[in-house]
Backbone of each chain as ProteinMPNN parsed JSONL, in Angstrom:
{"seq_chain_A": "MNNKLTTLIIIALSMLTFVFSQGGDPPPLPGAPNQGPISGMGWLAMSGLILAAKKYFGSHKK", "coords_chain_A": {"N_chain_A": [[130.942, 92.292, 82.644], [131.377, 90.366, 84.642], [132.553, 92.051, 86.493], [130.402, 93.732, 87.091], [128.685, 91.925, 88.292], [130.194, 91.178, 90.525], [130.281, 93.643, 91.855], [127.551, 93.954, 92.417], [127.142, 91.771, 94.141], [128.79, 92.491, 96.278], [127.517, 94.835, 97.128], [125.031, 93.761, 97.895], [125.827, 92.046, 99.972], [126.903, 93.897, 101.768], [124.611, 95.262, 102.418], [123.222, 93.26, 103.743], [124.846, 93.001, 105.957], [124.349, 95.424, 107.226], [121.685, 94.949, 107.866], [121.766, 92.799, 109.681], [123.251, 93.844, 111.723], [121.925, 95.307, 113.59], [120.63, 95.819, 116.891], [119.311, 95.308, 120.279], [116.792, 96.968, 122.348], [114.103, 99.194, 121.496], [113.819, 102.622, 122.732], [111.383, 103.986, 125.111], [108.621, 105.352, 123.371], [107.107, 108.543, 122.491], [104.576, 108.103, 121.547], [102.404, 105.715, 119.865], [104.11, 104.121, 117.15], [104.128, 105.573, 113.832], [102.551, 104.062, 111.05], [103.047, 103.072, 107.737], [101.459, 101.797, 105.37], [101.251, 101.154, 101.818], [99.087, 103.065, 99.967], [96.192, 103.244, 97.78], [96.609, 101.513, 95.595], [94.795, 100.373, 93.931], [94.006, 102.441, 92.282], [96.303, 102.77, 90.78], [96.421, 100.321, 89.453], [94.106, 100.537, 87.951], [94.772, 102.741, 86.349], [96.865, 101.615, 84.888], [95.476, 99.73, 83.445], [93.855, 101.373, 81.867], [95.842, 102.669, 80.407], [96.933, 100.516, 78.984], [94.685, 99.752, 77.493], [94.26, 102.059, 75.985], [96.599, 102.178, 74.447], [96.382, 99.789, 73.084], [93.903, 99.962, 71.635], [94.379, 102.36, 70.357], [96.601, 101.796, 68.69], [95.436, 99.954, 67.043], [93.644, 101.408, 65.623], [95.088, 102.782, 63.726]], "CA_chain_A": [[129.806, 91.553, 83.203], [131.838, 89.802, 85.904], [132.742, 93.178, 87.406], [129.074, 94.18, 87.531], [128.182, 90.898, 89.193], [130.954, 91.304, 91.769], [129.809, 94.859, 92.538], [126.211, 93.67, 92.949], [127.268, 90.858, 95.289], [129.365, 93.257, 97.395], [126.462, 95.729, 97.635], [124.026, 92.931, 98.586], [126.398, 91.573, 101.236], [127.03, 95.005, 102.726], [123.257, 95.54, 102.91], [122.896, 92.221, 104.732], [125.595, 93.336, 107.167], [123.567, 96.471, 107.907], [120.442, 94.375, 108.385], [121.986, 91.941, 110.834], [124.08, 94.469, 112.745], [121.104, 96.073, 114.534], [120.229, 95.032, 118.055], [118.803, 96.064, 121.41], [115.374, 97.315, 122.363], [113.874, 100.633, 121.294], [113.46, 103.359, 123.935], [109.95, 104.301, 125.116], [108.296, 106.399, 122.405], [106.044, 109.436, 122.968], [103.272, 107.608, 121.088], [102.557, 104.533, 119.0], [104.787, 104.535, 115.922], [103.319, 105.711, 112.625], [102.725, 102.944, 110.133], [102.724, 103.635, 106.417], [101.215, 100.93, 104.217], [101.104, 101.875, 100.544], [97.651, 103.168, 99.684], [95.763, 103.651, 96.438], [97.132, 100.672, 94.511], [93.684, 100.155, 93.001], [94.063, 103.531, 91.291], [97.429, 102.49, 89.891], [96.019, 99.2, 88.603], [93.113, 101.088, 87.027], [95.496, 103.576, 85.387], [97.59, 100.698, 84.013], [94.475, 99.131, 82.558], [93.463, 102.409, 80.898], [97.006, 102.868, 79.545], [97.017, 99.363, 78.077], [93.549, 99.81, 76.569], [94.486, 103.191, 75.087], [97.652, 101.781, 73.52], [95.897, 98.703, 72.238], [92.896, 100.433, 70.692], [95.021, 103.423, 69.566], [97.451, 101.219, 67.643], [94.604, 99.201, 66.091], [92.898, 102.361, 64.785], [95.942, 103.262, 62.639]], "C_chain_A": [[130.161, 90.99, 84.585], [132.003, 90.887, 86.963], [131.413, 93.646, 87.98], [128.521, 93.216, 88.57], [128.867, 90.994, 90.557], [130.464, 92.509, 92.561], [128.447, 94.608, 93.18], [126.281, 92.792, 94.194], [127.797, 91.614, 96.507], [128.295, 94.17, 98.008], [125.438, 94.922, 98.446], [124.553, 92.469, 99.941], [126.506, 92.692, 102.264], [125.661, 95.406, 103.267], [122.856, 94.526, 103.972], [123.594, 92.513, 106.063], [124.85, 94.398, 107.961], [122.361, 95.855, 108.603], [120.692, 93.599, 109.672], [122.774, 92.613, 111.958], [123.263, 95.257, 113.773], [120.713, 95.217, 115.731], [119.663, 95.91, 119.146], [117.326, 96.368, 121.3], [115.201, 98.808, 122.15], [113.522, 101.326, 122.609], [111.949, 103.597, 123.958], [109.662, 105.48, 124.187], [107.189, 107.289, 122.953], [104.654, 108.996, 122.518], [103.5, 106.38, 120.242], [103.221, 104.963, 117.694], [103.809, 104.664, 114.757], [103.574, 104.508, 111.733], [102.249, 103.372, 108.754], [102.513, 102.656, 105.298], [100.944, 101.745, 102.955], [99.634, 101.873, 100.135], [97.399, 103.469, 98.209], [96.261, 102.78, 95.308], [96.052, 100.328, 93.484], [93.691, 101.2, 91.898], [95.178, 103.277, 90.281], [97.059, 101.374, 88.916], [95.033, 99.685, 87.533], [93.798, 101.921, 85.938], [96.26, 102.705, 84.392], [96.667, 100.075, 82.988], [94.066, 100.12, 81.467], [94.596, 102.63, 79.897], [97.104, 101.74, 78.517], [95.905, 99.427, 77.036], [93.755, 100.902, 75.526], [95.512, 102.818, 74.011], [97.134, 100.749, 72.531], [94.928, 99.233, 71.197], [93.445, 101.539, 69.8], [95.806, 102.833, 68.425], [96.621, 100.433, 66.627], [93.76, 100.105, 65.204], [93.691, 102.721, 63.547], [95.827, 102.359, 61.41]], "O_chain_A": [[129.4, 91.104, 85.546], [131.664, 90.708, 88.133], [131.294, 93.922, 89.174], [127.965, 93.627, 89.589], [128.221, 90.906, 91.601], [130.255, 92.427, 93.771], [128.207, 94.988, 94.326], [125.577, 93.03, 95.176], [127.324, 91.414, 97.626], [128.174, 94.273, 99.229], [125.029, 95.331, 99.533], [123.83, 92.492, 100.937], [126.249, 92.497, 103.451], [125.54, 95.834, 104.415], [122.232, 94.876, 104.974], [123.031, 92.308, 107.138], [124.723, 94.311, 109.183], [122.047, 96.175, 109.75], [119.934, 93.718, 110.635], [122.95, 92.027, 113.027], [123.825, 95.812, 114.717], [120.49, 94.015, 115.59], [119.544, 97.123, 118.97], [116.687, 96.067, 120.292], [116.044, 99.601, 122.569], [112.982, 100.687, 123.512], [111.291, 103.43, 122.932], [110.372, 106.485, 124.212], [106.406, 106.846, 123.794], [103.655, 109.472, 123.057], [104.639, 106.031, 119.931], [102.935, 106.044, 117.182], [102.799, 103.964, 114.697], [104.693, 103.999, 111.673], [101.178, 103.962, 108.614], [103.292, 102.65, 104.345], [100.47, 102.879, 103.022], [99.02, 100.818, 99.978], [98.301, 103.899, 97.49], [96.338, 103.239, 94.169], [96.348, 100.034, 92.326], [93.421, 100.899, 90.735], [95.023, 103.532, 89.087], [97.338, 101.458, 87.72], [95.118, 99.295, 86.369], [93.454, 101.824, 84.76], [96.305, 103.009, 83.2], [97.022, 99.913, 81.821], [93.947, 99.756, 80.297], [94.358, 102.762, 78.696], [97.331, 101.984, 77.332], [96.138, 99.19, 75.851], [93.468, 100.712, 74.344], [95.322, 103.1, 72.828], [97.397, 100.812, 71.33], [95.103, 98.986, 70.003], [93.048, 101.665, 68.642], [95.7, 103.31, 67.295], [97.042, 100.26, 65.483], [93.225, 99.673, 64.183], [93.133, 102.94, 62.472], [96.478, 102.611, 60.396]]}, "seq_chain_B": "MIGFLVKAGLFYIVWQVVYESVIYPDGRLDQFLAVSVAILAKYGLALFGWNINVWDRLLVIDGYRGVEVLNGCNALTLMALYSGFIVSFQGPNQKRIKYLLGGIGIIFILNVIRIMAFSLATVYFQPHWDTFHEFSSFIFFYPVILGIWYQWTLLSEENTQSSSELSIA", "coords_chain_B": {"N_chain_B": [[94.141, 92.824, 73.509], [92.464, 91.284, 75.16], [94.207, 89.207, 75.581], [96.171, 90.497, 77.12], [94.683, 91.095, 79.403], [94.041, 88.526, 80.314], [96.603, 87.437, 80.768], [97.558, 89.242, 82.704], [95.652, 88.887, 84.736], [96.085, 86.166, 85.366], [98.727, 86.355, 86.21], [98.482, 87.896, 88.58], [96.855, 86.249, 90.112], [98.503, 83.986, 90.429], [100.638, 85.23, 91.743], [99.361, 86.06, 94.121], [98.664, 83.614, 95.257], [101.212, 82.429, 95.572], [102.362, 84.304, 97.27], [100.684, 84.221, 99.564], [100.888, 81.546, 100.289], [103.585, 80.831, 100.39], [105.59, 83.014, 100.531], [104.667, 84.871, 102.489], [104.141, 83.187, 104.842], [106.782, 82.269, 105.213], [108.24, 84.64, 105.55], [110.796, 85.83, 105.363], [111.494, 87.371, 103.086], [109.772, 89.59, 103.199], [110.604, 90.58, 105.664], [113.308, 91.147, 105.132], [113.082, 93.136, 103.126], [111.663, 95.151, 104.528], [113.349, 95.729, 106.739], [115.759, 96.39, 105.467], [114.973, 98.634, 104.017], [114.33, 100.352, 106.137], [116.841, 100.627, 107.358], [118.434, 101.666, 105.286], [117.092, 104.04, 104.913], [117.716, 105.274, 107.284], [120.508, 105.618, 106.967], [120.455, 107.216, 104.735], [119.258, 109.546, 105.721], [121.177, 110.185, 107.554], [123.144, 111.205, 105.947], [122.281, 113.76, 105.603], [122.71, 114.8, 108.021], [121.051, 113.935, 110.057], [120.336, 112.268, 113.103], [119.362, 109.17, 113.47], [117.659, 106.463, 114.983], [117.495, 102.935, 114.59], [115.532, 100.115, 115.11], [115.119, 96.99, 114.281], [112.312, 97.015, 112.366], [111.681, 99.538, 112.972], [111.963, 103.038, 112.903], [113.37, 105.758, 114.563], [113.445, 109.136, 115.487], [115.057, 110.82, 118.021], [112.899, 111.655, 120.664], [110.62, 111.929, 119.154], [107.629, 110.558, 117.576], [107.955, 107.307, 116.238], [108.569, 105.638, 113.025], [107.136, 102.832, 111.628], [108.014, 100.177, 109.586], [105.895, 98.232, 108.088], [104.761, 95.011, 106.737], [103.037, 95.773, 104.69], [104.16, 98.15, 103.977], [106.499, 97.708, 102.722], [106.696, 97.661, 100.007], [106.572, 95.383, 98.443], [104.219, 94.281, 97.334], [103.607, 96.295, 95.569], [105.768, 96.112, 93.834], [105.117, 93.683, 92.696], [102.735, 94.336, 91.403], [103.665, 96.239, 89.573], [105.403, 94.585, 88.082], [103.599, 92.812, 86.987], [102.293, 94.235, 84.956], [104.42, 94.746, 83.157], [105.172, 92.155, 82.494], [102.831, 91.199, 81.334], [102.112, 92.912, 79.208], [102.72, 93.094, 75.764], [106.042, 92.903, 74.344], [109.632, 93.346, 73.673], [111.54, 90.566, 74.759], [114.15, 90.568, 75.911], [114.562, 93.183, 76.727], [112.502, 93.313, 78.466], [113.325, 91.995, 80.76], [115.267, 93.771, 81.67], [113.639, 95.997, 82.183], [112.044, 94.932, 84.176], [113.858, 94.304, 86.317], [115.15, 96.773, 86.649], [112.967, 98.474, 87.198], [111.961, 97.379, 89.579], [114.14, 97.84, 91.238], [114.125, 100.649, 91.189], [111.664, 101.148, 92.454], [112.242, 100.165, 94.992], [114.252, 101.979, 95.812], [112.766, 104.351, 95.735], [111.002, 103.779, 97.771], [112.675, 103.82, 99.975], [113.301, 106.555, 100.002], [110.737, 107.522, 100.476], [110.213, 106.522, 103.048], [112.183, 107.896, 104.401], [111.151, 110.463, 104.123], [108.808, 110.144, 105.602], [109.869, 109.848, 108.168], [110.964, 112.379, 108.607], [108.624, 113.764, 108.514], [107.461, 113.146, 110.943], [108.749, 114.871, 112.584], [108.351, 117.478, 111.543], [105.659, 117.815, 110.672], [103.784, 116.21, 112.279], [100.982, 116.275, 113.099], [99.752, 116.24, 110.626], [100.448, 113.903, 109.546], [99.04, 111.571, 108.774], [97.563, 112.419, 106.56], [99.62, 113.099, 104.829], [100.762, 110.599, 104.543], [98.669, 109.257, 103.267], [98.647, 110.425, 100.753], [101.18, 109.951, 99.886], [101.974, 107.809, 98.222], [101.01, 108.585, 95.781], [102.631, 110.651, 95.235], [105.313, 109.73, 95.394], [105.498, 107.147, 94.163], [103.548, 106.493, 92.037], [103.57, 108.349, 89.758], [106.104, 107.785, 88.701], [106.024, 105.02, 88.202], [103.893, 104.858, 86.379], [105.041, 106.327, 84.36], [107.186, 104.656, 83.592], [105.746, 102.42, 82.756], [104.425, 103.588, 80.596], [106.6, 104.173, 78.927], [107.318, 101.57, 78.401], [105.131, 100.681, 76.881], [105.493, 102.255, 74.649], [107.893, 101.266, 73.697], [107.135, 98.692, 73.106], [105.38, 99.21, 71.062], [107.126, 100.285, 69.124], [108.66, 98.032, 68.673], [106.768, 96.284, 67.617], [106.128, 97.66, 65.278], [108.635, 97.696, 63.909], [109.046, 94.984, 63.572], [106.925, 94.349, 61.912], [107.591, 95.853, 59.705], [109.905, 94.563, 58.939], [108.87, 92.1, 58.238], [107.416, 92.837, 56.028], [109.423, 93.7, 54.298]], "CA_chain_B": [[93.694, 93.366, 74.806], [91.989, 90.147, 75.963], [95.434, 88.491, 75.958], [96.782, 91.257, 78.212], [93.859, 90.925, 80.608], [94.169, 87.141, 80.793], [97.95, 87.285, 81.328], [97.653, 90.03, 83.947], [94.826, 88.209, 85.727], [96.801, 84.956, 85.792], [99.927, 86.769, 86.957], [98.136, 88.33, 89.936], [96.355, 85.085, 90.861], [99.677, 83.193, 90.807], [101.368, 86.014, 92.748], [98.629, 86.033, 95.386], [98.778, 82.262, 95.818], [102.597, 82.224, 96.008], [102.612, 85.158, 98.427], [99.942, 83.74, 100.743], [101.238, 80.192, 100.723], [105.031, 80.635, 100.569], [106.401, 84.18, 100.932], [104.184, 85.425, 103.766], [104.47, 82.31, 105.986], [108.233, 82.224, 105.402], [108.488, 85.929, 106.199], [112.142, 86.388, 105.233], [111.571, 88.407, 102.05], [109.112, 90.769, 103.767], [111.469, 91.102, 106.724], [114.507, 91.722, 104.52], [112.727, 94.402, 102.465], [111.284, 96.157, 105.531], [114.503, 96.135, 107.551], [116.761, 97.07, 104.633], [114.439, 99.973, 103.724], [114.476, 101.158, 107.358], [118.256, 100.937, 107.606], [118.926, 102.573, 104.24], [116.504, 105.36, 105.197], [118.52, 105.836, 108.375], [121.787, 106.092, 106.42], [120.13, 108.321, 103.825], [119.047, 110.745, 106.533], [122.461, 110.521, 108.186], [123.883, 112.036, 104.987], [121.833, 115.151, 105.791], [123.023, 115.204, 109.388], [120.058, 113.482, 111.035], [120.729, 111.12, 113.892], [118.15, 108.349, 113.571], [117.882, 105.118, 115.527], [116.696, 101.883, 113.962], [115.391, 98.814, 115.776], [114.382, 96.107, 113.386], [111.561, 97.758, 111.35], [111.254, 100.802, 113.576], [112.891, 104.174, 112.804], [112.974, 106.759, 115.553], [114.251, 110.319, 115.767], [114.898, 111.012, 119.478], [111.882, 112.602, 121.128], [109.46, 111.977, 118.259], [107.014, 109.257, 117.3], [108.734, 106.623, 115.207], [107.895, 105.115, 111.83], [107.323, 101.39, 111.576], [107.847, 99.663, 108.215], [105.179, 96.947, 108.14], [104.795, 94.272, 105.465], [102.331, 96.561, 103.685], [104.938, 99.359, 103.642], [107.812, 97.381, 102.156], [106.559, 97.826, 98.553], [106.624, 94.107, 97.723], [102.994, 94.164, 96.532], [103.718, 97.272, 94.486], [106.712, 95.523, 92.884], [104.377, 92.647, 91.97], [101.792, 95.025, 90.52], [104.487, 96.8, 88.509], [105.91, 93.497, 87.247], [102.469, 92.216, 86.285], [102.056, 94.993, 83.719], [105.556, 94.551, 82.242], [105.136, 90.764, 82.018], [101.632, 90.921, 80.548], [102.018, 93.733, 77.997], [103.683, 92.584, 74.773], [107.265, 93.685, 74.184], [110.829, 92.507, 73.481], [111.819, 89.836, 76.004], [115.429, 90.921, 76.533], [114.354, 94.46, 77.419], [111.526, 93.067, 79.522], [114.08, 91.658, 81.979], [115.865, 95.039, 82.143], [112.569, 96.827, 82.749], [111.593, 94.315, 85.432], [114.851, 94.481, 87.383], [115.352, 98.224, 86.845], [111.776, 99.04, 87.827], [111.895, 96.912, 90.976], [115.19, 98.601, 91.937], [113.658, 102.039, 91.352], [110.604, 101.147, 93.48], [112.924, 99.983, 96.283], [114.907, 103.254, 96.168], [111.697, 105.328, 96.028], [110.439, 103.468, 99.085], [113.637, 104.334, 100.97], [113.097, 108.015, 100.056], [109.415, 107.732, 101.096], [110.331, 106.291, 104.497], [112.951, 109.048, 104.907], [110.209, 111.593, 104.209], [107.912, 109.865, 106.729], [110.581, 110.131, 109.423], [111.033, 113.841, 108.757], [107.254, 114.24, 108.768], [107.166, 113.041, 112.385], [109.344, 116.042, 113.238], [107.87, 118.772, 111.064], [104.189, 117.94, 110.638], [103.134, 115.009, 112.825], [99.507, 116.311, 113.058], [99.252, 115.988, 109.263], [101.166, 112.718, 109.077], [98.131, 110.632, 108.098], [97.242, 112.964, 105.234], [100.841, 112.96, 104.039], [100.894, 109.183, 104.234], [97.61, 108.895, 102.327], [98.973, 110.888, 99.402], [102.605, 109.723, 99.588], [102.155, 106.894, 97.087], [100.716, 109.328, 94.554], [103.751, 111.574, 95.018], [106.597, 109.059, 95.215], [105.527, 105.942, 93.324], [102.698, 106.311, 90.873], [104.01, 109.032, 88.542], [107.282, 107.1, 88.147], [105.605, 103.716, 87.669], [103.109, 105.104, 85.163], [106.02, 106.774, 83.354], [107.914, 103.476, 83.076], [104.769, 101.621, 81.996], [104.196, 104.284, 79.328], [107.801, 103.909, 78.126], [107.259, 100.166, 77.98], [104.151, 100.553, 75.798], [106.106, 102.86, 73.459], [108.908, 100.311, 73.255], [106.435, 97.558, 72.514], [104.839, 99.718, 69.796], [108.266, 100.342, 68.189], [109.048, 96.654, 68.379], [105.748, 95.723, 66.725], [106.266, 98.316, 63.969], [109.846, 97.274, 63.226], [108.922, 93.582, 63.136], [106.017, 94.274, 60.763], [108.356, 96.367, 58.549], [110.818, 93.49, 58.54], [108.143, 91.036, 57.554], [107.024, 93.355, 54.701], [110.634, 93.69, 53.483]], "C_chain_B": [[93.225, 92.246, 75.741], [93.199, 89.364, 76.477], [96.108, 89.155, 77.144], [96.014, 91.015, 79.508], [94.013, 89.518, 81.194], [95.531, 86.942, 81.457], [98.063, 88.001, 82.671], [96.86, 89.358, 85.068], [95.523, 86.975, 86.276], [98.0, 85.303, 86.661], [99.553, 87.102, 88.409], [97.558, 87.185, 90.77], [97.544, 84.25, 91.354], [100.464, 83.905, 91.902], [100.704, 85.892, 94.119], [98.772, 84.672, 96.07], [100.188, 82.039, 96.366], [102.87, 83.058, 97.261], [101.961, 84.579, 99.689], [100.45, 82.393, 101.246], [102.731, 80.004, 100.993], [105.711, 81.854, 101.198], [105.976, 84.714, 102.3], [104.472, 84.506, 104.961], [105.966, 82.245, 106.265], [108.723, 83.514, 106.07], [109.832, 86.582, 105.921], [112.228, 87.509, 104.205], [110.946, 89.712, 102.56], [110.022, 91.433, 104.812], [112.695, 91.796, 106.124], [114.195, 93.085, 103.887], [112.449, 95.494, 103.49], [112.515, 96.663, 106.292], [115.536, 96.869, 106.697], [116.29, 98.48, 104.261], [114.638, 100.888, 104.939], [115.938, 101.574, 107.555], [118.823, 101.88, 106.545], [118.346, 103.973, 104.424], [117.303, 106.053, 106.291], [119.837, 106.407, 107.809], [121.585, 107.242, 105.436], [119.971, 109.618, 104.6], [120.331, 111.169, 107.245], [123.308, 111.399, 107.261], [123.524, 113.514, 105.139], [121.984, 115.601, 107.245], [122.016, 114.771, 110.441], [120.582, 112.269, 111.785], [119.476, 110.284, 114.174], [118.505, 106.973, 114.106], [116.963, 104.128, 114.826], [116.715, 100.644, 114.836], [114.508, 97.971, 114.898], [113.651, 96.943, 112.325], [111.192, 99.167, 111.804], [112.341, 101.873, 113.458], [112.438, 105.245, 113.782], [113.968, 107.917, 115.573], [113.977, 110.644, 117.233], [113.838, 112.055, 119.81], [110.64, 112.658, 120.259], [108.883, 110.583, 118.071], [107.782, 108.599, 116.158], [107.912, 106.277, 113.979], [108.183, 103.621, 111.773], [107.047, 100.899, 110.153], [107.206, 98.275, 108.302], [105.312, 96.224, 106.805], [104.128, 95.08, 104.347], [103.095, 97.796, 103.241], [106.218, 99.016, 102.893], [107.823, 97.346, 100.626], [106.625, 96.519, 97.766], [105.397, 93.937, 96.819], [103.045, 95.11, 95.337], [104.68, 96.754, 93.409], [106.013, 94.457, 92.039], [103.407, 93.278, 90.974], [102.523, 95.609, 89.315], [104.904, 95.693, 87.524], [104.799, 92.886, 86.406], [102.219, 92.92, 84.959], [103.157, 94.692, 82.705], [105.535, 93.137, 81.657], [103.973, 90.568, 81.039], [101.554, 91.71, 79.243], [103.104, 93.285, 77.037], [104.9, 93.502, 74.647], [108.461, 92.773, 74.021], [111.291, 91.879, 74.798], [113.102, 90.256, 76.718], [115.277, 92.23, 77.331], [113.366, 94.296, 78.575], [112.255, 92.785, 80.849], [114.71, 92.926, 82.561], [114.809, 95.91, 82.806], [112.096, 96.264, 84.091], [112.569, 94.616, 86.566], [115.05, 95.964, 87.707], [114.185, 98.843, 87.596], [111.675, 98.647, 89.292], [112.947, 97.65, 91.811], [114.752, 100.039, 92.196], [112.58, 102.116, 92.443], [111.229, 101.02, 94.877], [113.542, 101.311, 96.748], [113.854, 104.317, 96.522], [111.092, 105.072, 97.404], [111.37, 103.941, 100.208], [113.43, 105.847, 101.134], [111.774, 108.337, 100.763], [109.499, 107.55, 102.615], [111.166, 107.409, 105.138], [112.013, 110.237, 105.112], [109.243, 111.396, 105.375], [108.574, 110.197, 108.066], [110.649, 111.627, 109.663], [109.653, 114.417, 109.058], [106.892, 114.128, 110.242], [107.71, 114.246, 113.142], [108.6, 117.315, 112.841], [106.349, 118.903, 111.007], [103.476, 116.65, 111.055], [101.602, 115.095, 112.782], [98.947, 115.988, 111.667], [99.859, 114.715, 108.675], [100.254, 111.79, 108.274], [97.784, 111.109, 106.685], [98.438, 112.791, 104.308], [101.015, 111.504, 103.601], [99.906, 108.762, 103.152], [97.996, 109.26, 100.892], [100.399, 110.535, 98.968], [102.818, 108.827, 98.371], [101.947, 107.624, 95.765], [101.84, 110.314, 94.233], [105.008, 110.788, 94.633], [106.561, 107.95, 94.153], [104.813, 106.084, 91.982], [103.118, 107.103, 89.629], [105.177, 108.298, 87.871], [106.863, 105.775, 87.502], [104.797, 103.898, 86.377], [104.025, 105.547, 84.024], [106.755, 105.585, 82.747], [106.967, 102.59, 82.253], [104.528, 102.26, 80.625], [105.379, 104.051, 78.379], [107.769, 102.491, 77.563], [106.271, 99.981, 76.823], [104.707, 101.161, 74.504], [107.102, 101.888, 72.837], [108.24, 99.133, 72.546], [105.856, 97.943, 71.154], [105.932, 99.741, 68.72], [108.638, 98.951, 67.725], [108.071, 96.017, 67.391], [105.891, 96.312, 65.324], [107.463, 97.775, 63.218], [109.725, 95.818, 62.775], [107.969, 93.465, 61.967], [106.697, 94.813, 59.511], [109.27, 95.282, 58.011], [110.07, 92.408, 57.754], [107.665, 91.48, 56.177], [108.215, 93.292, 53.762], [110.976, 92.241, 53.103]], "O_chain_B": [[93.532, 92.241, 76.934], [93.233, 88.918, 77.624], [96.563, 88.479, 78.066], [96.601, 90.767, 80.562], [94.104, 89.344, 82.409], [95.631, 86.368, 82.541], [98.586, 87.454, 83.643], [97.327, 89.268, 86.203], [95.557, 86.753, 87.487], [98.267, 84.668, 87.681], [100.213, 86.654, 89.347], [97.744, 87.147, 91.986], [97.602, 83.856, 92.519], [100.904, 83.281, 92.867], [101.363, 85.658, 95.132], [98.972, 84.582, 97.281], [100.356, 81.529, 97.474], [103.521, 82.593, 98.196], [102.597, 84.463, 100.736], [100.451, 82.12, 102.446], [103.108, 79.109, 101.75], [106.329, 81.751, 102.258], [106.815, 84.976, 103.162], [104.985, 84.966, 105.981], [106.379, 82.175, 107.422], [109.508, 83.484, 107.018], [110.007, 87.766, 106.209], [112.944, 88.488, 104.413], [111.508, 90.793, 102.382], [110.186, 92.652, 104.843], [113.074, 92.888, 106.549], [114.93, 94.054, 104.077], [112.928, 96.62, 103.355], [112.698, 97.867, 106.466], [116.123, 97.855, 107.143], [117.094, 99.41, 104.195], [115.055, 102.038, 104.801], [116.229, 102.726, 107.878], [119.598, 102.782, 106.861], [119.007, 104.97, 104.135], [117.538, 107.26, 106.236], [120.225, 107.53, 108.132], [122.433, 108.127, 105.316], [120.482, 110.662, 104.194], [120.549, 112.352, 107.505], [124.09, 112.229, 107.724], [124.329, 114.4, 104.851], [121.458, 116.639, 107.647], [122.109, 115.189, 111.595], [121.184, 111.367, 111.203], [118.645, 110.647, 115.006], [119.522, 106.391, 113.731], [115.813, 104.435, 114.512], [117.776, 100.179, 115.252], [113.305, 98.206, 114.783], [114.305, 97.529, 111.462], [110.483, 99.893, 111.107], [113.486, 101.656, 113.855], [111.259, 105.598, 113.824], [115.178, 107.708, 115.665], [112.822, 110.735, 117.65], [113.869, 113.18, 119.311], [109.691, 113.369, 120.593], [109.528, 109.574, 118.355], [108.207, 109.273, 115.219], [106.721, 106.58, 113.901], [109.336, 103.198, 111.858], [105.988, 101.169, 109.587], [107.883, 97.279, 108.555], [105.898, 96.751, 105.859], [104.589, 95.074, 103.206], [102.734, 98.426, 102.248], [106.948, 99.913, 102.471], [108.848, 97.034, 100.02], [106.724, 96.548, 96.539], [105.522, 93.502, 95.674], [102.59, 94.778, 94.243], [104.435, 96.934, 92.216], [106.265, 94.331, 90.841], [103.274, 92.811, 89.842], [102.062, 95.49, 88.18], [104.777, 95.841, 86.308], [105.018, 92.491, 85.261], [101.96, 92.266, 83.948], [102.876, 94.417, 81.539], [105.838, 92.939, 80.481], [104.108, 89.861, 80.04], [100.984, 91.223, 78.266], [104.26, 93.115, 77.425], [104.799, 94.716, 74.822], [108.344, 91.561, 74.203], [111.416, 92.56, 75.816], [113.159, 90.301, 77.947], [115.788, 92.363, 78.443], [113.398, 95.056, 79.543], [111.857, 93.268, 81.909], [114.696, 93.139, 83.773], [115.049, 96.492, 83.864], [111.787, 97.012, 85.019], [112.183, 95.109, 87.626], [115.109, 96.36, 88.871], [114.379, 99.639, 88.516], [111.345, 99.472, 90.144], [112.683, 98.039, 92.949], [114.974, 100.582, 93.279], [112.584, 103.039, 93.258], [110.799, 101.683, 95.821], [113.387, 101.718, 97.9], [114.021, 105.079, 97.474], [110.716, 106.004, 98.115], [110.913, 104.403, 101.253], [113.389, 106.358, 102.253], [111.688, 109.288, 101.541], [108.924, 108.332, 103.372], [110.9, 107.822, 106.267], [112.069, 110.924, 106.132], [108.893, 112.356, 106.062], [107.944, 110.745, 108.971], [110.423, 112.097, 110.778], [109.523, 115.419, 109.76], [106.1, 114.925, 110.744], [107.202, 114.603, 114.205], [108.258, 118.133, 113.695], [105.809, 119.979, 111.263], [102.684, 116.081, 110.303], [100.957, 114.096, 112.463], [97.814, 115.522, 111.54], [99.793, 114.48, 107.469], [100.646, 111.283, 107.222], [97.72, 110.317, 105.744], [98.293, 112.388, 103.154], [101.363, 111.216, 102.456], [100.251, 108.012, 102.239], [97.718, 108.52, 99.948], [100.785, 110.786, 97.826], [103.733, 109.055, 97.58], [102.604, 107.333, 94.766], [101.98, 110.756, 93.093], [105.687, 111.132, 93.666], [107.481, 107.83, 93.344], [105.394, 105.828, 90.927], [103.028, 106.565, 88.525], [105.24, 108.197, 86.645], [107.293, 105.451, 86.396], [105.001, 103.173, 85.404], [103.809, 105.186, 82.868], [106.927, 105.512, 81.531], [107.337, 102.079, 81.196], [104.437, 101.56, 79.617], [105.195, 103.771, 77.195], [108.138, 102.248, 76.414], [106.536, 99.217, 75.895], [104.441, 100.665, 73.409], [107.148, 101.712, 71.62], [108.722, 98.65, 71.521], [105.833, 97.14, 70.22], [105.73, 99.301, 67.588], [108.896, 98.718, 66.544], [108.469, 95.313, 66.463], [105.796, 95.604, 64.321], [107.357, 97.431, 62.041], [110.24, 95.453, 61.718], [108.147, 92.6, 61.11], [106.45, 94.336, 58.404], [109.4, 95.097, 56.801], [110.562, 91.881, 56.757], [107.516, 90.665, 55.267], [108.088, 92.9, 52.602], [111.967, 92.002, 52.412]]}, "name": "protein", "num_of_chains": 2, "seq": "MNNKLTTLIIIALSMLTFVFSQGGDPPPLPGAPNQGPISGMGWLAMSGLILAAKKYFGSHKKMIGFLVKAGLFYIVWQVVYESVIYPDGRLDQFLAVSVAILAKYGLALFGWNINVWDRLLVIDGYRGVEVLNGCNALTLMALYSGFIVSFQGPNQKRIKYLLGGIGIIFILNVIRIMAFSLATVYFQPHWDTFHEFSSFIFFYPVILGIWYQWTLLSEENTQSSSELSIA"}
């Protein structure tokens, strides 16, 4: 357990090092950068609702 | 079912309030997720020989349009949506924590892979980038999340059955 915790802490710290080690300004780009927000979360929420309803009503039929 | 809906509804209301009033104004969690995803995507692509530059949330392959990881791209909302189902649907509490942490970790890794794919898309099919982006969540996230949610419902079913058997015995 302690070993796992130590490994996790080391990984987290090394990630922080990566995060804070970046600097400088980006070069001029050929166009505005692409931006990728996550789309369609309503569909996922709807699917989760259907899954829950199916499980609930399915198990109550038995 | 009503219990699930009430719990899920409450979870998302509380999440929205906490996000809008604490997490978003503070900005550190969003920033950490976005920048760490960008940097891990850079190192992921470096494994395949790509030389990618990262400035804060911006990933750029020389000569091509970059990819910017905004707050909406860092998968924090998706992690909340995922967690809402696991928290609200009945199941064993000890495994619930494993499913929560494991699922959030998987979503984070999938987002790194998704951003890697976005960077490569700027090179190979920039004209179709928007279409690729539109469907990317359905390719990278949703099948996996639905799969884990389904596993969770099976686990909860087993748990309910075994506890009812125990009570009969």
